[in-house]
N, CA, C, O and the ligand as a Tripos MOL2 file, in Angstrom:
@<TRIPOS>MOLECULE
protein
  277   275    70     0     0
PROTEIN
NO_CHARGES

@<TRIPOS>ATOM
      1 N         -33.5840  213.0390   21.3280 N.3       1 MET1
      2 CA        -34.2960  213.6760   22.4490 C.3       1 MET1
      3 C         -34.8190  212.6140   23.4070 C.2       1 MET1
      4 O         -34.7780  212.7750   24.6270 O.2       1 MET1
      5 N         -35.3090  211.5270   22.8250 N.am      2 HIS2
      6 CA        -35.8160  210.4500   23.6630 C.3       2 HIS2
      7 C         -34.7020  209.8810   24.5500 C.2       2 HIS2
      8 O         -34.9150  209.5790   25.7240 O.2       2 HIS2
      9 N         -33.5130  209.7440   23.9590 N.am      3 ALA3
     10 CA        -32.3640  209.1920   24.6950 C.3       3 ALA3
     11 C         -32.0050  210.1070   25.8700 C.2       3 ALA3
     12 O         -31.6260  209.6380   26.9430 O.2       3 ALA3
     13 N         -32.1290  211.4140   25.6480 N.am      4 ASP4
     14 CA        -31.8150  212.3530   26.7310 C.3       4 ASP4
     15 C         -32.7100  212.1160   27.9430 C.2       4 ASP4
     16 O         -32.2620  212.1680   29.0890 O.2       4 ASP4
     17 N         -33.9720  211.8560   27.6650 N.am      5 ILE5
     18 CA        -34.9250  211.6280   28.7560 C.3       5 ILE5
     19 C         -34.5230  210.3640   29.5320 C.2       5 ILE5
     20 O         -34.5640  210.3330   30.7620 O.2       5 ILE5
     21 N         -34.1340  209.3290   28.7810 N.am      6 LEU6
     22 CA        -33.7100  208.0840   29.4380 C.3       6 LEU6
     23 C         -32.4700  208.3320   30.2860 C.2       6 LEU6
     24 O         -32.3660  207.8270   31.4040 O.2       6 LEU6
     25 N         -31.5290  209.1120   29.7550 N.am      7 ASP7
     26 CA        -30.3110  209.4140   30.5100 C.3       7 ASP7
     27 C         -30.6450  210.1270   31.8040 C.2       7 ASP7
     28 O         -30.0730  209.8430   32.8570 O.2       7 ASP7
     29 N         -31.5790  211.0560   31.7090 N.am      8 GLU8
     30 CA        -31.9700  211.8110   32.9010 C.3       8 GLU8
     31 C         -32.5800  210.8890   33.9420 C.2       8 GLU8
     32 O         -32.3100  211.0190   35.1360 O.2       8 GLU8
     33 N         -33.4020  209.9600   33.4840 N.am      9 ALA9
     34 CA        -34.0460  209.0090   34.4000 C.3       9 ALA9
     35 C         -32.9870  208.1460   35.0730 C.2       9 ALA9
     36 O         -33.0710  207.8840   36.2730 O.2       9 ALA9
     37 N         -32.0000  207.7060   34.3150 N.am     10 ALA10
     38 CA        -30.9320  206.8620   34.8670 C.3      10 ALA10
     39 C         -30.1290  207.6500   35.8950 C.2      10 ALA10
     40 O         -29.7580  207.1320   36.9480 O.2      10 ALA10
     41 N         -29.8700  208.9090   35.5670 N.am     11 GLU11
     42 CA        -29.1020  209.7580   36.4750 C.3      11 GLU11
     43 C         -29.8530  209.9580   37.7810 C.2      11 GLU11
     44 O         -29.2700  209.9100   38.8640 O.2      11 GLU11
     45 N         -31.1470  210.1800   37.6620 N.am     12 ARG12
     46 CA        -32.0170  210.3780   38.8300 C.3      12 ARG12
     47 C         -32.0040  209.1240   39.7010 C.2      12 ARG12
     48 O         -31.9560  209.2050   40.9290 O.2      12 ARG12
     49 N         -32.0470  207.9640   39.0440 N.am     13 GLU13
     50 CA        -32.0580  206.7090   39.7830 C.3      13 GLU13
     51 C         -30.7460  206.5430   40.5510 C.2      13 GLU13
     52 O         -30.7440  206.1120   41.7040 O.2      13 GLU13
     53 N         -29.6360  206.8880   39.9030 N.am     14 GLN14
     54 CA        -28.3310  206.7910   40.5640 C.3      14 GLN14
     55 C         -28.2990  207.6720   41.8090 C.2      14 GLN14
     56 O         -27.7400  207.2900   42.8370 O.2      14 GLN14
     57 N         -28.9030  208.8530   41.7050 N.am     15 GLN15
     58 CA        -28.9350  209.7650   42.8490 C.3      15 GLN15
     59 C         -29.7310  209.1550   43.9940 C.2      15 GLN15
     60 O         -29.3290  209.2340   45.1550 O.2      15 GLN15
     61 N         -30.8750  208.5380   43.6510 N.am     16 LEU16
     62 CA        -31.7160  207.9350   44.6790 C.3      16 LEU16
     63 C         -30.9800  206.7980   45.3690 C.2      16 LEU16
     64 O         -31.0820  206.6330   46.5850 O.2      16 LEU16
     65 N         -30.2370  206.0110   44.5920 N.am     17 ILE17
     66 CA        -29.4680  204.8970   45.1680 C.3      17 ILE17
     67 C         -28.3930  205.4430   46.0990 C.2      17 ILE17
     68 O         -28.1840  204.9070   47.1870 O.2      17 ILE17
     69 N         -27.7120  206.5030   45.6810 N.am     18 ALA18
     70 CA        -26.6550  207.0950   46.5000 C.3      18 ALA18
     71 C         -27.2240  207.5940   47.8220 C.2      18 ALA18
     72 O         -26.6130  207.4160   48.8760 O.2      18 ALA18
     73 N         -28.3970  208.2200   47.7610 N.am     19 VAL19
     74 CA        -29.0390  208.7300   48.9790 C.3      19 VAL19
     75 C         -29.4330  207.5670   49.8830 C.2      19 VAL19
     76 O         -29.2440  207.6270   51.0980 O.2      19 VAL19
     77 N         -29.9790  206.5130   49.2890 N.am     20 ALA20
     78 CA        -30.4020  205.3440   50.0660 C.3      20 ALA20
     79 C         -29.2000  204.7100   50.7620 C.2      20 ALA20
     80 O         -29.2980  204.3080   51.9220 O.2      20 ALA20
     81 N         -28.0750  204.6180   50.0690 N.am     21 LEU21
     82 CA        -26.8780  204.0220   50.6530 C.3      21 LEU21
     83 C         -26.3460  204.8860   51.7870 C.2      21 LEU21
     84 O         -25.8970  204.3700   52.8100 O.2      21 LEU21
     85 N         -26.3970  206.2040   51.6040 N.am     22 ALA22
     86 CA        -25.8830  207.1210   52.6200 C.3      22 ALA22
     87 C         -26.7280  207.0560   53.8870 C.2      22 ALA22
     88 O         -26.2240  207.2630   54.9910 O.2      22 ALA22
     89 N         -28.0260  206.7640   53.7180 N.am     23 ASN23
     90 CA        -28.9340  206.7750   54.8680 C.3      23 ASN23
     91 C         -29.1680  205.4040   55.4870 C.2      23 ASN23
     92 O         -29.8930  205.2860   56.4750 O.2      23 ASN23
     93 N         -28.5670  204.3760   54.9200 N.am     24 ARG24
     94 CA        -28.8440  203.0390   55.4680 C.3      24 ARG24
     95 C         -28.2480  202.9320   56.8720 C.2      24 ARG24
     96 O         -27.2410  203.5710   57.1770 O.2      24 ARG24
     97 N         -28.8700  202.1330   57.7070 N.am     25 PRO25
     98 CA        -28.3730  202.0140   59.0810 C.3      25 PRO25
     99 C         -26.9770  201.4010   59.1160 C.2      25 PRO25
    100 O         -26.6050  200.6160   58.2450 O.2      25 PRO25
    101 N         -26.2120  201.7750   60.1400 N.am     26 ALA26
    102 CA        -24.8710  201.2290   60.2890 C.3      26 ALA26
    103 C         -24.9680  199.7330   60.5320 C.2      26 ALA26
    104 O         -25.9190  199.2610   61.1550 O.2      26 ALA26
    105 N         -23.9850  198.9870   60.0430 N.am     27 PRO27
    106 CA        -24.0180  197.5440   60.2990 C.3      27 PRO27
    107 C         -24.0400  197.2710   61.7980 C.2      27 PRO27
    108 O         -23.3830  197.9690   62.5710 O.2      27 PRO27
    109 N         -24.7840  196.2730   62.1990 N.am     28 SER28
    110 CA        -24.9110  196.0080   63.6300 C.3      28 SER28
    111 C         -23.5520  195.6490   64.2160 C.2      28 SER28
    112 O         -22.7590  194.9370   63.5990 O.2      28 SER28
    113 N         -23.3040  196.1550   65.4160 N.am     29 MET29
    114 CA        -22.0030  195.9590   66.0370 C.3      29 MET29
    115 C         -21.9560  194.6220   66.7740 C.2      29 MET29
    116 O         -22.9540  194.1820   67.3450 O.2      29 MET29
    117 N         -20.8210  194.0030   66.7560 N.am     30 VAL30
    118 CA        -20.6700  192.7260   67.4500 C.3      30 VAL30
    119 C         -20.0740  192.9610   68.8260 C.2      30 VAL30
    120 O         -19.3510  193.9310   69.0530 O.2      30 VAL30
    121 N         -20.3900  192.0590   69.7340 N.am     31 TYR31
    122 CA        -19.8470  192.1620   71.0820 C.3      31 TYR31
    123 C         -18.3880  191.6970   71.0690 C.2      31 TYR31
    124 O         -18.0950  190.5630   70.6900 O.2      31 TYR31
    125 N         -17.4870  192.5730   71.4820 N.am     32 THR32
    126 CA        -16.0620  192.2500   71.4320 C.3      32 THR32
    127 C         -15.4630  192.1070   72.8200 C.2      32 THR32
    128 O         -14.3100  191.6990   72.9610 O.2      32 THR32
    129 N         -16.2610  192.4490   73.8780 N.am     33 GLY33
    130 CA        -15.7200  192.4120   75.2300 C.3      33 GLY33
    131 C         -15.0230  193.7120   75.5950 C.2      33 GLY33
    132 O         -14.5200  193.8750   76.7060 O.2      33 GLY33
    133 N         -15.0020  194.6400   74.6330 N.am     34 GLU34
    134 CA        -14.3720  195.9380   74.8780 C.3      34 GLU34
    135 C         -15.2940  197.0530   74.4110 C.2      34 GLU34
    136 O         -16.0690  196.8840   73.4690 O.2      34 GLU34
    137 N         -15.2000  198.1910   75.0800 N.am     35 CYS35
    138 CA        -15.9390  199.3790   74.6540 C.3      35 CYS35
    139 C         -15.4740  199.7500   73.2500 C.2      35 CYS35
    140 O         -14.2740  199.8010   72.9820 O.2      35 CYS35
    141 N         -16.4300  200.0100   72.3510 N.am     36 HIS36
    142 CA        -16.0630  200.3250   70.9730 C.3      36 HIS36
    143 C         -15.3450  201.6650   70.8720 C.2      36 HIS36
    144 O         -14.6800  201.9480   69.8750 O.2      36 HIS36
    145 N         -15.4830  202.4910   71.9120 N.am     37 TYR37
    146 CA        -14.8780  203.8250   71.8270 C.3      37 TYR37
    147 C         -13.5230  203.8910   72.5290 C.2      37 TYR37
    148 O         -12.5300  204.2940   71.9240 O.2      37 TYR37
    149 N         -13.4770  203.4970   73.8080 N.am     38 CYS38
    150 CA        -12.2280  203.6520   74.5640 C.3      38 CYS38
    151 C         -11.5310  202.3200   74.8210 C.2      38 CYS38
    152 O         -10.4560  202.2800   75.4200 O.2      38 CYS38
    153 N         -12.1520  201.2210   74.3610 N.am     39 GLU39
    154 CA        -11.5620  199.8830   74.4610 C.3      39 GLU39
    155 C         -11.4110  199.3790   75.8900 C.2      39 GLU39
    156 O         -10.5970  198.5000   76.1750 O.2      39 GLU39
    157 N         -12.2120  199.9540   76.7820 N.am     40 GLU40
    158 CA        -12.2220  199.4380   78.1510 C.3      40 GLU40
    159 C         -12.9550  198.1050   78.1740 C.2      40 GLU40
    160 O         -13.9020  197.8980   77.4150 O.2      40 GLU40
    161 N         -12.5160  197.2000   79.0480 N.am     41 LYS41
    162 CA        -13.1720  195.8810   79.1360 C.3      41 LYS41
    163 C         -14.5840  196.0440   79.6780 C.2      41 LYS41
    164 O         -14.8070  196.7350   80.6720 O.2      41 LYS41
    165 N         -15.5390  195.3940   79.0090 N.am     42 ILE42
    166 CA        -16.9270  195.4260   79.4700 C.3      42 ILE42
    167 C         -17.4950  194.0140   79.4040 C.2      42 ILE42
    168 O         -17.0560  193.1880   78.6040 O.2      42 ILE42
    169 N         -18.4800  193.7540   80.2590 N.am     43 SER43
    170 CA        -19.0370  192.3970   80.3190 C.3      43 SER43
    171 C         -20.1960  192.2140   79.3460 C.2      43 SER43
    172 O         -20.5130  191.0900   78.9550 O.2      43 SER43
    173 N         -20.8400  193.3400   78.9480 N.am     44 LYS44
    174 CA        -21.9160  193.2290   77.9610 C.3      44 LYS44
    175 C         -22.1070  194.5530   77.2370 C.2      44 LYS44
    176 O         -21.6100  195.5920   77.6700 O.2      44 LYS44
    177 N         -22.8350  194.4970   76.1290 N.am     45 GLY45
    178 CA        -23.0870  195.7080   75.3580 C.3      45 GLY45
    179 C         -21.8930  196.0990   74.5100 C.2      45 GLY45
    180 O         -20.9900  195.2940   74.2800 O.2      45 GLY45
    181 N         -21.8950  197.3570   74.0390 N.am     46 HIS46
    182 CA        -20.8380  197.8080   73.1320 C.3      46 HIS46
    183 C         -20.0330  198.9610   73.7010 C.2      46 HIS46
    184 O         -18.9750  199.3070   73.1740 O.2      46 HIS46
    185 N         -20.5330  199.5600   74.7790 N.am     47 PHE47
    186 CA        -19.8590  200.7220   75.3570 C.3      47 PHE47
    187 C         -19.8150  200.6100   76.8680 C.2      47 PHE47
    188 O         -20.6890  199.9950   77.4790 O.2      47 PHE47
    189 N         -18.7800  201.2140   77.4770 N.am     48 CYS48
    190 CA        -18.6590  201.1450   78.9340 C.3      48 CYS48
    191 C         -19.5510  202.1790   79.5930 C.2      48 CYS48
    192 O         -19.8770  202.0480   80.7720 O.2      48 CYS48
    193 N         -19.9520  203.2040   78.8540 N.am     49 SER49
    194 CA        -20.8010  204.2430   79.4320 C.3      49 SER49
    195 C         -21.6080  204.9430   78.3430 C.2      49 SER49
    196 O         -21.3180  204.8080   77.1540 O.2      49 SER49
    197 N         -22.6180  205.6880   78.7630 N.am     50 GLY50
    198 CA        -23.4260  206.4540   77.8270 C.3      50 GLY50
    199 C         -22.6010  207.5000   77.1040 C.2      50 GLY50
    200 O         -22.8420  207.8210   75.9400 O.2      50 GLY50
    201 N         -21.6070  208.0290   77.8340 N.am     51 GLU51
    202 CA        -20.7390  209.0420   77.2260 C.3      51 GLU51
    203 C         -19.9650  208.4670   76.0460 C.2      51 GLU51
    204 O         -19.8430  209.1000   74.9970 O.2      51 GLU51
    205 N         -19.4450  207.2550   76.2370 N.am     52 CYS52
    206 CA        -18.6830  206.6150   75.1630 C.3      52 CYS52
    207 C         -19.5960  206.3540   73.9640 C.2      52 CYS52
    208 O         -19.1860  206.5070   72.8130 O.2      52 CYS52
    209 N         -20.8430  205.9580   74.2530 N.am     53 ARG53
    210 CA        -21.7890  205.7120   73.1660 C.3      53 ARG53
    211 C         -21.9990  206.9990   72.3620 C.2      53 ARG53
    212 O         -21.9430  206.9940   71.1330 O.2      53 ARG53
    213 N         -22.2390  208.0910   73.0750 N.am     54 THR54
    214 CA        -22.4770  209.3850   72.4170 C.3      54 THR54
    215 C         -21.2490  209.8290   71.6290 C.2      54 THR54
    216 O         -21.3540  210.2610   70.4810 O.2      54 THR54
    217 N         -20.0760  209.7160   72.2690 N.am     55 ASP55
    218 CA        -18.8410  210.1240   71.5940 C.3      55 ASP55
    219 C         -18.5890  209.2770   70.3540 C.2      55 ASP55
    220 O         -18.1420  209.7800   69.3220 O.2      55 ASP55
    221 N         -18.8810  207.9830   70.4700 N.am     56 HIS56
    222 CA        -18.6750  207.0780   69.3350 C.3      56 HIS56
    223 C         -19.6110  207.4410   68.1950 C.2      56 HIS56
    224 O         -19.2020  207.4760   67.0350 O.2      56 HIS56
    225 N         -20.8750  207.7130   68.5300 N.am     57 GLU57
    226 CA        -21.8450  208.0910   67.5050 C.3      57 GLU57
    227 C         -21.3930  209.3610   66.7900 C.2      57 GLU57
    228 O         -21.5160  209.4840   65.5710 O.2      57 GLU57
    229 N         -20.8650  210.3050   67.5770 N.am     58 ARG58
    230 CA        -20.3830  211.5600   67.0030 C.3      58 ARG58
    231 C         -19.2040  211.2990   66.0630 C.2      58 ARG58
    232 O         -19.0940  211.9090   64.9990 O.2      58 ARG58
    233 N         -18.3360  210.3910   66.4730 N.am     59 MET59
    234 CA        -17.1660  210.0510   65.6700 C.3      59 MET59
    235 C         -17.5940  209.4050   64.3490 C.2      59 MET59
    236 O         -17.0720  209.7390   63.2860 O.2      59 MET59
    237 N         -18.5570  208.4700   64.4340 N.am     60 VAL60
    238 CA        -19.0580  207.7910   63.2390 C.3      60 VAL60
    239 C         -19.7080  208.8060   62.3050 C.2      60 VAL60
    240 O         -19.5290  208.7560   61.0880 O.2      60 VAL60
    241 N         -20.4690  209.7340   62.9010 N.am     61 TRP61
    242 CA        -21.1600  210.7540   62.1100 C.3      61 TRP61
    243 C         -20.1380  211.6310   61.3850 C.2      61 TRP61
    244 O         -20.2800  211.9090   60.1940 O.2      61 TRP61
    245 N         -19.1110  212.0620   62.1130 N.am     62 ALA62
    246 CA        -18.0740  212.9180   61.5250 C.3      62 ALA62
    247 C         -17.3560  212.1930   60.3860 C.2      62 ALA62
    248 O         -17.0370  212.7750   59.3490 O.2      62 ALA62
    249 N         -17.1150  210.9100   60.6170 N.am     63 GLU63
    250 CA        -16.4570  210.0770   59.6050 C.3      63 GLU63
    251 C         -17.3020  210.0380   58.3420 C.2      63 GLU63
    252 O         -16.7910  210.1490   57.2280 O.2      63 GLU63
    253 N         -18.6230  209.8770   58.5390 N.am     64 LYS64
    254 CA        -19.5420  209.7970   57.4020 C.3      64 LYS64
    255 C         -19.5440  211.1160   56.6310 C.2      64 LYS64
    256 O         -19.5240  211.1210   55.4000 O.2      64 LYS64
    257 N         -19.5680  212.2380   57.3620 N.am     65 GLN65
    258 CA        -19.5660  213.5550   56.7100 C.3      65 GLN65
    259 C         -18.3200  213.7140   55.8610 C.2      65 GLN65
    260 O         -18.3780  214.2280   54.7440 O.2      65 GLN65
    261 N         -17.1920  213.2680   56.3980 N.am     66 ARG66
    262 CA        -15.9190  213.4120   55.7070 C.3      66 ARG66
    263 C         -15.9410  212.6030   54.4110 C.2      66 ARG66
    264 O         -15.4200  213.0460   53.3880 O.2      66 ARG66
    265 N         -16.5500  211.4030   54.4610 N.am     67 ARG67
    266 CA        -16.5820  210.5520   53.2710 C.3      67 ARG67
    267 C         -17.4950  211.1290   52.2130 C.2      67 ARG67
    268 O         -17.2660  210.9270   51.0210 O.2      67 ARG67
    269 N         -18.5500  211.8600   52.6360 N.am     68 LEU68
    270 CA        -19.5100  212.4060   51.6750 C.3      68 LEU68
    271 C         -18.9490  213.6330   50.9650 C.2      68 LEU68
    272 O         -19.3660  213.9460   49.8500 O.2      68 LEU68
    273 N         -18.0140  214.3250   51.5920 N.am     69 MET69
    274 CA        -17.4530  215.5600   51.0180 C.3      69 MET69
    275 C         -16.6990  215.2690   49.7320 C.2      69 MET69
    276 O         -16.1610  216.1860   49.1100 O.2      69 MET69
    277 ZN        -15.7100  203.4490   76.8270 Zn       70 ZN70
@<TRIPOS>BOND
     1     1     2 1
     2     2     3 1
     3     3     4 2
     4     3     5 am
     5     5     6 1
     6     6     7 1
     7     7     8 2
     8     7     9 am
     9     9    10 1
    10    10    11 1
    11    11    12 2
    12    11    13 am
    13    13    14 1
    14    14    15 1
    15    15    16 2
    16    15    17 am
    17    17    18 1
    18    18    19 1
    19    19    20 2
    20    19    21 am
    21    21    22 1
    22    22    23 1
    23    23    24 2
    24    23    25 am
    25    25    26 1
    26    26    27 1
    27    27    28 2
    28    27    29 am
    29    29    30 1
    30    30    31 1
    31    31    32 2
    32    31    33 am
    33    33    34 1
    34    34    35 1
    35    35    36 2
    36    35    37 am
    37    37    38 1
    38    38    39 1
    39    39    40 2
    40    39    41 am
    41    41    42 1
    42    42    43 1
    43    43    44 2
    44    43    45 am
    45    45    46 1
    46    46    47 1
    47    47    48 2
    48    47    49 am
    49    49    50 1
    50    50    51 1
    51    51    52 2
    52    51    53 am
    53    53    54 1
    54    54    55 1
    55    55    56 2
    56    55    57 am
    57    57    58 1
    58    58    59 1
    59    59    60 2
    60    59    61 am
    61    61    62 1
    62    62    63 1
    63    63    64 2
    64    63    65 am
    65    65    66 1
    66    66    67 1
    67    67    68 2
    68    67    69 am
    69    69    70 1
    70    70    71 1
    71    71    72 2
    72    71    73 am
    73    73    74 1
    74    74    75 1
    75    75    76 2
    76    75    77 am
    77    77    78 1
    78    78    79 1
    79    79    80 2
    80    79    81 am
    81    81    82 1
    82    82    83 1
    83    83    84 2
    84    83    85 am
    85    85    86 1
    86    86    87 1
    87    87    88 2
    88    87    89 am
    89    89    90 1
    90    90    91 1
    91    91    92 2
    92    91    93 am
    93    93    94 1
    94    94    95 1
    95    95    96 2
    96    95    97 am
    97    97    98 1
    98    98    99 1
    99    99   100 2
   100    99   101 am
   101   101   102 1
   102   102   103 1
   103   103   104 2
   104   103   105 am
   105   105   106 1
   106   106   107 1
   107   107   108 2
   108   107   109 am
   109   109   110 1
   110   110   111 1
   111   111   112 2
   112   111   113 am
   113   113   114 1
   114   114   115 1
   115   115   116 2
   116   115   117 am
   117   117   118 1
   118   118   119 1
   119   119   120 2
   120   119   121 am
   121   121   122 1
   122   122   123 1
   123   123   124 2
   124   123   125 am
   125   125   126 1
   126   126   127 1
   127   127   128 2
   128   127   129 am
   129   129   130 1
   130   130   131 1
   131   131   132 2
   132   131   133 am
   133   133   134 1
   134   134   135 1
   135   135   136 2
   136   135   137 am
   137   137   138 1
   138   138   139 1
   139   139   140 2
   140   139   141 am
   141   141   142 1
   142   142   143 1
   143   143   144 2
   144   143   145 am
   145   145   146 1
   146   146   147 1
   147   147   148 2
   148   147   149 am
   149   149   150 1
   150   150   151 1
   151   151   152 2
   152   151   153 am
   153   153   154 1
   154   154   155 1
   155   155   156 2
   156   155   157 am
   157   157   158 1
   158   158   159 1
   159   159   160 2
   160   159   161 am
   161   161   162 1
   162   162   163 1
   163   163   164 2
   164   163   165 am
   165   165   166 1
   166   166   167 1
   167   167   168 2
   168   167   169 am
   169   169   170 1
   170   170   171 1
   171   171   172 2
   172   171   173 am
   173   173   174 1
   174   174   175 1
   175   175   176 2
   176   175   177 am
   177   177   178 1
   178   178   179 1
   179   179   180 2
   180   179   181 am
   181   181   182 1
   182   182   183 1
   183   183   184 2
   184   183   185 am
   185   185   186 1
   186   186   187 1
   187   187   188 2
   188   187   189 am
   189   189   190 1
   190   190   191 1
   191   191   192 2
   192   191   193 am
   193   193   194 1
   194   194   195 1
   195   195   196 2
   196   195   197 am
   197   197   198 1
   198   198   199 1
   199   199   200 2
   200   199   201 am
   201   201   202 1
   202   202   203 1
   203   203   204 2
   204   203   205 am
   205   205   206 1
   206   206   207 1
   207   207   208 2
   208   207   209 am
   209   209   210 1
   210   210   211 1
   211   211   212 2
   212   211   213 am
   213   213   214 1
   214   214   215 1
   215   215   216 2
   216   215   217 am
   217   217   218 1
   218   218   219 1
   219   219   220 2
   220   219   221 am
   221   221   222 1
   222   222   223 1
   223   223   224 2
   224   223   225 am
   225   225   226 1
   226   226   227 1
   227   227   228 2
   228   227   229 am
   229   229   230 1
   230   230   231 1
   231   231   232 2
   232   231   233 am
   233   233   234 1
   234   234   235 1
   235   235   236 2
   236   235   237 am
   237   237   238 1
   238   238   239 1
   239   239   240 2
   240   239   241 am
   241   241   242 1
   242   242   243 1
   243   243   244 2
   244   243   245 am
   245   245   246 1
   246   246   247 1
   247   247   248 2
   248   247   249 am
   249   249   250 1
   250   250   251 1
   251   251   252 2
   252   251   253 am
   253   253   254 1
   254   254   255 1
   255   255   256 2
   256   255   257 am
   257   257   258 1
   258   258   259 1
   259   259   260 2
   260   259   261 am
   261   261   262 1
   262   262   263 1
   263   263   264 2
   264   263   265 am
   265   265   266 1
   266   266   267 1
   267   267   268 2
   268   267   269 am
   269   269   270 1
   270   270   271 1
   271   271   272 2
   272   271   273 am
   273   273   274 1
   274   274   275 1
   275   275   276 2
@<TRIPOS>SUBSTRUCTURE
     1 MET1         2 RESIDUE 1 A MET
     2 HIS2         6 RESIDUE 1 A HIS
     3 ALA3        10 RESIDUE 1 A ALA
     4 ASP4        14 RESIDUE 1 A ASP
     5 ILE5        18 RESIDUE 1 A ILE
     6 LEU6        22 RESIDUE 1 A LEU
     7 ASP7        26 RESIDUE 1 A ASP
     8 GLU8        30 RESIDUE 1 A GLU
     9 ALA9        34 RESIDUE 1 A ALA
    10 ALA10       38 RESIDUE 1 A ALA
    11 GLU11       42 RESIDUE 1 A GLU
    12 ARG12       46 RESIDUE 1 A ARG
    13 GLU13       50 RESIDUE 1 A GLU
    14 GLN14       54 RESIDUE 1 A GLN
    15 GLN15       58 RESIDUE 1 A GLN
    16 LEU16       62 RESIDUE 1 A LEU
    17 ILE17       66 RESIDUE 1 A ILE
    18 ALA18       70 RESIDUE 1 A ALA
    19 VAL19       74 RESIDUE 1 A VAL
    20 ALA20       78 RESIDUE 1 A ALA
    21 LEU21       82 RESIDUE 1 A LEU
    22 ALA22       86 RESIDUE 1 A ALA
    23 ASN23       90 RESIDUE 1 A ASN
    24 ARG24       94 RESIDUE 1 A ARG
    25 PRO25       98 RESIDUE 1 A PRO
    26 ALA26      102 RESIDUE 1 A ALA
    27 PRO27      106 RESIDUE 1 A PRO
    28 SER28      110 RESIDUE 1 A SER
    29 MET29      114 RESIDUE 1 A MET
    30 VAL30      118 RESIDUE 1 A VAL
    31 TYR31      122 RESIDUE 1 A TYR
    32 THR32      126 RESIDUE 1 A THR
    33 GLY33      130 RESIDUE 1 A GLY
    34 GLU34      134 RESIDUE 1 A GLU
    35 CYS35      138 RESIDUE 1 A CYS
    36 HIS36      142 RESIDUE 1 A HIS
    37 TYR37      146 RESIDUE 1 A TYR
    38 CYS38      150 RESIDUE 1 A CYS
    39 GLU39      154 RESIDUE 1 A GLU
    40 GLU40      158 RESIDUE 1 A GLU
    41 LYS41      162 RESIDUE 1 A LYS
    42 ILE42      166 RESIDUE 1 A ILE
    43 SER43      170 RESIDUE 1 A SER
    44 LYS44      174 RESIDUE 1 A LYS
    45 GLY45      178 RESIDUE 1 A GLY
    46 HIS46      182 RESIDUE 1 A HIS
    47 PHE47      186 RESIDUE 1 A PHE
    48 CYS48      190 RESIDUE 1 A CYS
    49 SER49      194 RESIDUE 1 A SER
    50 GLY50      198 RESIDUE 1 A GLY
    51 GLU51      202 RESIDUE 1 A GLU
    52 CYS52      206 RESIDUE 1 A CYS
    53 ARG53      210 RESIDUE 1 A ARG
    54 THR54      214 RESIDUE 1 A THR
    55 ASP55      218 RESIDUE 1 A ASP
    56 HIS56      222 RESIDUE 1 A HIS
    57 GLU57      226 RESIDUE 1 A GLU
    58 ARG58      230 RESIDUE 1 A ARG
    59 MET59      234 RESIDUE 1 A MET
    60 VAL60      238 RESIDUE 1 A VAL
    61 TRP61      242 RESIDUE 1 A TRP
    62 ALA62      246 RESIDUE 1 A ALA
    63 GLU63      250 RESIDUE 1 A GLU
    64 LYS64      254 RESIDUE 1 A LYS
    65 GLN65      258 RESIDUE 1 A GLN
    66 ARG66      262 RESIDUE 1 A ARG
    67 ARG67      266 RESIDUE 1 A ARG
    68 LEU68      270 RESIDUE 1 A LEU
    69 MET69      274 RESIDUE 1 A MET
    70 ZN70       277 GROUP 0 **** ****
């Protein structure tokens, strides 16, 4: 019975780790000289426009949902 309690605690910990990993911030993006979404040349930042930023975020989010399923 004691072992069961330990197993439950370990299982709970694994769940917490999985949640923490799922919620961790995306790795910081590096400047490539191109928009991360449409690959248009840009002189600074990661996106050529706010729209590309939003679309990219949506794409990343959808990708994450797919991986969690
Ligand atoms: Zn773009």
